[in-house]
Phi, psi and omega in degrees: 000160181286148180302323182291324180294313181299314180294322177298318181293316181296317180290322178299312181296316182299310182289332175292320178295317179298318181298314184293325177296317176299319179294320182289331178268000183053043181211088178289355176293344177295338179293335177297318181295319182291341181304310180295321179291332175303321178293325177295311177304313177301311180300312182294315178300312183293326177292313183293326182266359175294139184285339184230129176250123176244172172300317180298314180290328178294314181293317179297319177297317179298317180294320176296319179299313179297316179295318178296319178293320177299316180293316178299318180296315181300314182291328176299311183294323181288326188253339188294132178083358178259164180289172182298140181303146183301330181294321182283327176296320178296320178299319181294319181294320179296318183293324180285336181284350182276000000 
């Protein structure tokens, strides 16, 4: 299979799991935390299924992983233990109004 297919499947599965966790917790703000981790999943998957590993691709993958983890940690600190973000509350209200 193509590299893009593998990465698409991995990210699709990851964000669906994050979505169902957010739904079960009634807090879609948790998807914000998963946003940074999504880059990590994407970087690792594309690196592992790549036919050629070079120093350049290894360094780039490592940098994306570090950046994604930093972003996920920042969003985790900002959102954890707080109520659902107002954007998601508004989406729920619109959804219930239909």
